[in-house]
PAPAVO-112101 format. One record per residue: residue number from 1; x, y, z of N, C-alpha, C in turn. Coordinates in steps of 0.05 Angstrom, whole numbers, plus 5000, padded with zeros to 4 digits. Layout:
N
<node nr="NUM" n_x="X" n_y="Y" n_z="Z" ca_x="X" ca_y="Y" ca_z="Z" c_x="X" c_y="Y" c_z="Z"/>
...
This chain:
102
<node nr="1" n_x="4244" n_y="5329" n_z="5332" ca_x="4261" ca_y="5353" ca_z="5334" c_x="4248" c_y="5376" c_z="5318"/>
<node nr="2" n_x="4248" n_y="5399" n_z="5329" ca_x="4236" ca_y="5422" ca_z="5317" c_x="4257" c_y="5437" c_z="5300"/>
<node nr="3" n_x="4249" n_y="5446" n_z="5276" ca_x="4266" ca_y="5462" ca_z="5259" c_x="4272" c_y="5488" c_z="5272"/>
<node nr="4" n_x="4295" n_y="5500" n_z="5267" ca_x="4301" ca_y="5527" ca_z="5277" c_x="4280" c_y="5547" c_z="5267"/>
<node nr="5" n_x="4277" n_y="5569" n_z="5281" ca_x="4258" ca_y="5589" ca_z="5272" c_x="4267" c_y="5600" c_z="5245"/>
<node nr="6" n_x="4248" n_y="5611" n_z="5229" ca_x="4255" ca_y="5623" ca_z="5204" c_x="4266" c_y="5651" c_z="5209"/>
<node nr="7" n_x="4259" n_y="5663" n_z="5232" ca_x="4269" ca_y="5689" ca_z="5239" c_x="4266" c_y="5692" c_z="5270"/>
<node nr="8" n_x="4286" n_y="5705" n_z="5282" ca_x="4285" ca_y="5710" ca_z="5310" c_x="4298" c_y="5738" c_z="5314"/>
<node nr="9" n_x="4283" n_y="5756" n_z="5328" ca_x="4294" ca_y="5782" ca_z="5331" c_x="4286" c_y="5794" c_z="5357"/>
<node nr="10" n_x="4304" n_y="5811" n_z="5368" ca_x="4299" ca_y="5825" ca_z="5393" c_x="4287" c_y="5852" c_z="5386"/>
<node nr="11" n_x="4263" n_y="5856" n_z="5397" ca_x="4249" ca_y="5882" ca_z="5394" c_x="4255" c_y="5898" c_z="5420"/>
<node nr="12" n_x="4278" n_y="5912" n_z="5420" ca_x="4287" ca_y="5924" ca_z="5445" c_x="4267" c_y="5945" c_z="5456"/>
<node nr="13" n_x="4255" n_y="5961" n_z="5439" ca_x="4236" ca_y="5981" ca_z="5448" c_x="4212" c_y="5969" c_z="5462"/>
<node nr="14" n_x="4204" n_y="5945" n_z="5454" ca_x="4181" ca_y="5931" ca_z="5465" c_x="4189" c_y="5911" c_z="5486"/>
<node nr="15" n_x="4215" n_y="5907" n_z="5491" ca_x="4225" ca_y="5887" ca_z="5509" c_x="4213" c_y="5860" c_z="5504"/>
<node nr="16" n_x="4214" n_y="5852" n_z="5478" ca_x="4202" ca_y="5827" ca_z="5469" c_x="4220" c_y="5813" c_z="5449"/>
<node nr="17" n_x="4222" n_y="5786" n_z="5451" ca_x="4235" ca_y="5770" ca_z="5432" c_x="4214" c_y="5759" c_z="5413"/>
<node nr="18" n_x="4216" n_y="5764" n_z="5387" ca_x="4197" ca_y="5756" ca_z="5368" c_x="4209" c_y="5732" c_z="5352"/>
<node nr="19" n_x="4194" n_y="5710" n_z="5352" ca_x="4203" ca_y="5686" ca_z="5338" c_x="4183" c_y="5678" c_z="5317"/>
<node nr="20" n_x="4192" n_y="5675" n_z="5292" ca_x="4176" ca_y="5666" ca_z="5270" c_x="4183" c_y="5637" c_z="5264"/>
<node nr="21" n_x="4163" n_y="5620" n_z="5264" ca_x="4167" ca_y="5591" ca_z="5259" c_x="4159" c_y="5585" c_z="5230"/>
<node nr="22" n_x="4170" n_y="5563" n_z="5220" ca_x="4164" ca_y="5556" ca_z="5192" c_x="4135" c_y="5549" c_z="5186"/>
<node nr="23" n_x="4120" n_y="5542" n_z="5207" ca_x="4092" ca_y="5536" ca_z="5202" c_x="4074" c_y="5561" c_z="5203"/>
<node nr="24" n_x="4086" n_y="5584" n_z="5205" ca_x="4071" ca_y="5609" ca_z="5205" c_x="4066" c_y="5621" c_z="5233"/>
<node nr="25" n_x="4070" n_y="5605" n_z="5253" ca_x="4065" ca_y="5615" ca_z="5281" c_x="4086" c_y="5636" c_z="5287"/>
<node nr="26" n_x="4077" n_y="5657" n_z="5301" ca_x="4095" ca_y="5678" ca_z="5311" c_x="4091" c_y="5680" c_z="5341"/>
<node nr="27" n_x="4113" n_y="5677" n_z="5356" ca_x="4112" ca_y="5680" ca_z="5385" c_x="4126" c_y="5706" c_z="5393"/>
<node nr="28" n_x="4113" n_y="5721" n_z="5411" ca_x="4124" ca_y="5746" ca_z="5421" c_x="4128" c_y="5742" c_z="5451"/>
<node nr="29" n_x="4153" n_y="5739" n_z="5459" ca_x="4159" ca_y="5732" ca_z="5487" c_x="4170" c_y="5756" c_z="5502"/>
<node nr="30" n_x="4155" n_y="5767" n_z="5521" ca_x="4166" ca_y="5789" ca_z="5537" c_x="4192" c_y="5781" c_z="5551"/>
<node nr="31" n_x="4211" n_y="5799" n_z="5551" ca_x="4237" ca_y="5793" ca_z="5562" c_x="4235" c_y="5784" c_z="5591"/>
<node nr="32" n_x="4220" n_y="5797" n_z="5607" ca_x="4218" ca_y="5789" ca_z="5636" c_x="4207" c_y="5761" c_z="5639"/>
<node nr="33" n_x="4187" n_y="5754" n_z="5624" ca_x="4176" ca_y="5727" ca_z="5624" c_x="4196" c_y="5707" c_z="5614"/>
<node nr="34" n_x="4210" n_y="5714" n_z="5593" ca_x="4230" ca_y="5696" ca_z="5581" c_x="4254" c_y="5692" c_z="5600"/>
<node nr="35" n_x="4262" n_y="5713" n_z="5614" ca_x="4284" ca_y="5711" ca_z="5633" c_x="4276" c_y="5692" c_z="5656"/>
<node nr="36" n_x="4251" n_y="5694" n_z="5665" ca_x="4241" ca_y="5677" ca_z="5687" c_x="4240" c_y="5648" c_z="5678"/>
<node nr="37" n_x="4238" n_y="5643" n_z="5652" ca_x="4237" ca_y="5615" ca_z="5642" c_x="4264" c_y="5604" c_z="5635"/>
<node nr="38" n_x="4285" n_y="5617" n_z="5643" ca_x="4312" ca_y="5607" ca_z="5637" c_x="4315" c_y="5578" c_z="5646"/>
<node nr="39" n_x="4324" n_y="5561" n_z="5627" ca_x="4326" ca_y="5532" ca_z="5634" c_x="4351" c_y="5523" c_z="5648"/>
<node nr="40" n_x="4369" n_y="5542" n_z="5655" ca_x="4395" ca_y="5533" ca_z="5667" c_x="4390" c_y="5522" c_z="5695"/>
<node nr="41" n_x="4410" n_y="5508" n_z="5706" ca_x="4408" ca_y="5495" ca_z="5732" c_x="4407" c_y="5515" c_z="5755"/>
<node nr="42" n_x="4416" n_y="5540" n_z="5750" ca_x="4414" ca_y="5560" ca_z="5771" c_x="4385" c_y="5570" c_z="5773"/>
<node nr="43" n_x="4371" n_y="5570" n_z="5751" ca_x="4343" ca_y="5581" ca_z="5751" c_x="4322" c_y="5560" c_z="5754"/>
<node nr="44" n_x="4327" n_y="5536" n_z="5746" ca_x="4308" ca_y="5513" ca_z="5748" c_x="4323" c_y="5489" c_z="5758"/>
<node nr="45" n_x="4311" n_y="5475" n_z="5777" ca_x="4323" ca_y="5450" ca_z="5788" c_x="4327" c_y="5430" c_z="5765"/>
<node nr="46" n_x="4351" n_y="5419" n_z="5764" ca_x="4358" ca_y="5401" ca_z="5742" c_x="4340" c_y="5376" c_z="5740"/>
<node nr="47" n_x="4332" n_y="5366" n_z="5763" ca_x="4318" ca_y="5340" ca_z="5764" c_x="4288" c_y="5344" c_z="5765"/>
<node nr="48" n_x="4279" n_y="5363" n_z="5781" ca_x="4250" ca_y="5366" ca_z="5785" c_x="4237" c_y="5387" c_z="5766"/>
<node nr="49" n_x="4254" n_y="5404" n_z="5755" ca_x="4243" ca_y="5426" ca_z="5738" c_x="4231" c_y="5449" c_z="5754"/>
<node nr="50" n_x="4233" n_y="5447" n_z="5780" ca_x="4222" ca_y="5468" ca_z="5797" c_x="4237" c_y="5495" c_z="5792"/>
<node nr="51" n_x="4222" n_y="5516" n_z="5790" ca_x="4234" ca_y="5543" ca_z="5785" c_x="4248" c_y="5551" c_z="5811"/>
<node nr="52" n_x="4273" n_y="5559" n_z="5808" ca_x="4289" ca_y="5568" ca_z="5831" c_x="4291" c_y="5599" c_z="5832"/>
<node nr="53" n_x="4286" n_y="5612" n_z="5810" ca_x="4287" ca_y="5641" ca_z="5809" c_x="4260" c_y="5652" c_z="5814"/>
<node nr="54" n_x="4258" n_y="5673" n_z="5831" ca_x="4233" ca_y="5686" ca_z="5836" c_x="4228" c_y="5706" c_z="5814"/>
<node nr="55" n_x="4207" n_y="5702" n_z="5798" ca_x="4201" ca_y="5721" ca_z="5776" c_x="4199" c_y="5750" c_z="5785"/>
<node nr="56" n_x="4190" n_y="5754" n_z="5810" ca_x="4187" ca_y="5782" ca_z="5820" c_x="4215" c_y="5795" c_z="5825"/>
<node nr="57" n_x="4236" n_y="5779" n_z="5826" ca_x="4263" ca_y="5790" ca_z="5831" c_x="4275" c_y="5801" c_z="5805"/>
<node nr="58" n_x="4262" n_y="5795" n_z="5782" ca_x="4273" ca_y="5804" ca_z="5756" c_x="4264" c_y="5833" c_z="5751"/>
<node nr="59" n_x="4283" n_y="5849" n_z="5745" ca_x="4277" ca_y="5878" ca_z="5741" c_x="4257" c_y="5882" c_z="5718"/>
<node nr="60" n_x="4240" n_y="5901" n_z="5721" ca_x="4221" ca_y="5908" ca_z="5700" c_x="4235" c_y="5917" c_z="5674"/>
<node nr="61" n_x="4258" n_y="5929" n_z="5677" ca_x="4272" ca_y="5940" ca_z="5654" c_x="4294" c_y="5921" c_z="5643"/>
<node nr="62" n_x="4292" n_y="5895" n_z="5648" ca_x="4311" ca_y="5875" ca_z="5638" c_x="4315" c_y="5878" c_z="5608"/>
<node nr="63" n_x="4339" n_y="5876" n_z="5599" ca_x="4345" ca_y="5879" ca_z="5570" c_x="4359" c_y="5853" c_z="5561"/>
<node nr="64" n_x="4355" n_y="5847" n_z="5536" ca_x="4370" ca_y="5826" ca_z="5523" c_x="4394" c_y="5838" c_z="5510"/>
<node nr="65" n_x="4418" n_y="5830" n_z="5520" ca_x="4443" ca_y="5842" ca_z="5511" c_x="4455" c_y="5828" c_z="5487"/>
<node nr="66" n_x="4450" n_y="5801" n_z="5485" ca_x="4461" ca_y="5786" ca_z="5462" c_x="4446" c_y="5760" c_z="5458"/>
<node nr="67" n_x="4447" n_y="5751" n_z="5433" ca_x="4436" ca_y="5724" ca_z="5426" c_x="4458" c_y="5710" c_z="5410"/>
<node nr="68" n_x="4465" n_y="5686" n_z="5419" ca_x="4485" ca_y="5671" ca_z="5405" c_x="4475" c_y="5644" c_z="5398"/>
<node nr="69" n_x="4475" n_y="5637" n_z="5372" ca_x="4466" ca_y="5610" ca_z="5365" c_x="4484" c_y="5588" c_z="5376"/>
<node nr="70" n_x="4472" n_y="5566" n_z="5383" ca_x="4486" ca_y="5543" ca_z="5393" c_x="4479" c_y="5520" c_z="5375"/>
<node nr="71" n_x="4498" n_y="5513" n_z="5357" ca_x="4492" ca_y="5492" ca_z="5337" c_x="4467" c_y="5499" c_z="5322"/>
<node nr="72" n_x="4452" n_y="5479" n_z="5315" ca_x="4427" ca_y="5482" ca_z="5301" c_x="4403" c_y="5475" c_z="5318"/>
<node nr="73" n_x="4407" n_y="5478" n_z="5345" ca_x="4386" ca_y="5468" ca_z="5363" c_x="4378" c_y="5488" c_z="5385"/>
<node nr="74" n_x="4393" n_y="5510" n_z="5388" ca_x="4388" ca_y="5528" ca_z="5411" c_x="4399" c_y="5556" c_z="5407"/>
<node nr="75" n_x="4392" n_y="5573" n_z="5425" ca_x="4403" ca_y="5600" ca_z="5426" c_x="4410" c_y="5606" c_z="5455"/>
<node nr="76" n_x="4433" n_y="5619" n_z="5459" ca_x="4441" ca_y="5628" ca_z="5486" c_x="4435" c_y="5657" c_z="5488"/>
<node nr="77" n_x="4420" n_y="5664" n_z="5508" ca_x="4412" ca_y="5692" ca_z="5512" c_x="4428" c_y="5704" c_z="5535"/>
<node nr="78" n_x="4438" n_y="5728" n_z="5531" ca_x="4453" ca_y="5743" ca_z="5552" c_x="4436" c_y="5766" c_z="5560"/>
<node nr="79" n_x="4432" n_y="5768" n_z="5586" ca_x="4414" ca_y="5788" ca_z="5598" c_x="4429" c_y="5811" c_z="5611"/>
<node nr="80" n_x="4416" n_y="5833" n_z="5614" ca_x="4428" ca_y="5857" ca_z="5627" c_x="4433" c_y="5853" c_z="5656"/>
<node nr="81" n_x="4422" n_y="5832" n_z="5669" ca_x="4428" ca_y="5827" ca_z="5697" c_x="4453" c_y="5810" c_z="5700"/>
<node nr="82" n_x="4467" n_y="5805" n_z="5677" ca_x="4492" ca_y="5789" ca_z="5678" c_x="4489" c_y="5760" c_z="5674"/>
<node nr="83" n_x="4464" n_y="5750" n_z="5672" ca_x="4459" ca_y="5722" ca_z="5669" c_x="4461" c_y="5714" c_z="5640"/>
<node nr="84" n_x="4475" n_y="5692" n_z="5634" ca_x="4477" ca_y="5683" ca_z="5606" c_x="4482" c_y="5653" c_z="5603"/>
<node nr="85" n_x="4476" n_y="5638" n_z="5623" ca_x="4483" ca_y="5609" ca_z="5622" c_x="4460" c_y="5592" c_z="5611"/>
<node nr="86" n_x="4437" n_y="5603" n_z="5606" ca_x="4415" ca_y="5587" ca_z="5596" c_x="4416" c_y="5583" c_z="5566"/>
<node nr="87" n_x="4412" n_y="5558" n_z="5558" ca_x="4410" ca_y="5551" ca_z="5530" c_x="4381" c_y="5545" c_z="5524"/>
<node nr="88" n_x="4368" n_y="5562" n_z="5508" ca_x="4340" ca_y="5558" ca_z="5501" c_x="4339" c_y="5542" c_z="5476"/>
<node nr="89" n_x="4331" n_y="5517" n_z="5478" ca_x="4328" ca_y="5500" ca_z="5453" c_x="4304" c_y="5509" c_z="5438"/>
<node nr="90" n_x="4303" n_y="5502" n_z="5412" ca_x="4280" ca_y="5509" ca_z="5396" c_x="4255" c_y="5496" c_z="5408"/>
<node nr="91" n_x="4257" n_y="5472" n_z="5418" ca_x="4234" ca_y="5459" ca_z="5431" c_x="4225" c_y="5474" c_z="5455"/>
<node nr="92" n_x="4243" n_y="5483" n_z="5472" ca_x="4235" ca_y="5497" ca_z="5496" c_x="4223" c_y="5525" c_z="5489"/>
<node nr="93" n_x="4234" n_y="5538" n_z="5469" ca_x="4223" ca_y="5564" ca_z="5460" c_x="4194" c_y="5560" c_z="5449"/>
<node nr="94" n_x="4190" n_y="5539" n_z="5434" ca_x="4164" ca_y="5533" ca_z="5423" c_x="4144" c_y="5529" c_z="5446"/>
<node nr="95" n_x="4152" n_y="5513" n_z="5466" ca_x="4135" ca_y="5508" ca_z="5489" c_x="4130" c_y="5533" c_z="5505"/>
<node nr="96" n_x="4151" n_y="5548" n_z="5511" ca_x="4148" ca_y="5573" ca_z="5526" c_x="4129" c_y="5592" c_z="5511"/>
<node nr="97" n_x="4132" n_y="5593" n_z="5484" ca_x="4115" ca_y="5611" ca_z="5468" c_x="4085" c_y="5605" c_z="5471"/>
<node nr="98" n_x="4079" n_y="5579" n_z="5476" ca_x="4051" ca_y="5572" ca_z="5480" c_x="4040" c_y="5581" c_z="5507"/>
<node nr="99" n_x="4057" n_y="5589" n_z="5525" ca_x="4049" ca_y="5598" ca_z="5552" c_x="4053" c_y="5627" c_z="5556"/>
<node nr="100" n_x="4064" n_y="5641" n_z="5537" ca_x="4071" ca_y="5670" ca_z="5540" c_x="4046" c_y="5687" c_z="5544"/>
<node nr="101" n_x="4048" n_y="5707" n_z="5562" ca_x="4026" ca_y="5725" ca_z="5566" c_x="4020" c_y="5740" c_z="5540"/>
<node nr="102" n_x="3994" n_y="5745" n_z="5535" ca_x="3986" ca_y="5759" ca_z="5511" c_x="3992" c_y="5789" c_z="5513"/>
């Protein structure tokens, strides 16, 4: 199990979620990329993991409207397109951060 980030903040002007991990790693996840990685059953098939949302359908100007902690294991992100059902676990954010575009 991965420890929660030491800091997580939305950089609205840059459309980026910045995550600071306890080991010193910092991930900067563009909103559009992060929205496309939503782990909910509407966006990714529950059993196969196949992406169901077309990344091209996500608006370029997508905004992060809210972040709500879920226990000590995840964060729920609410997006300007009305989507808010995805729970991003610390493990999934760490994995997504390793694939984020530079």
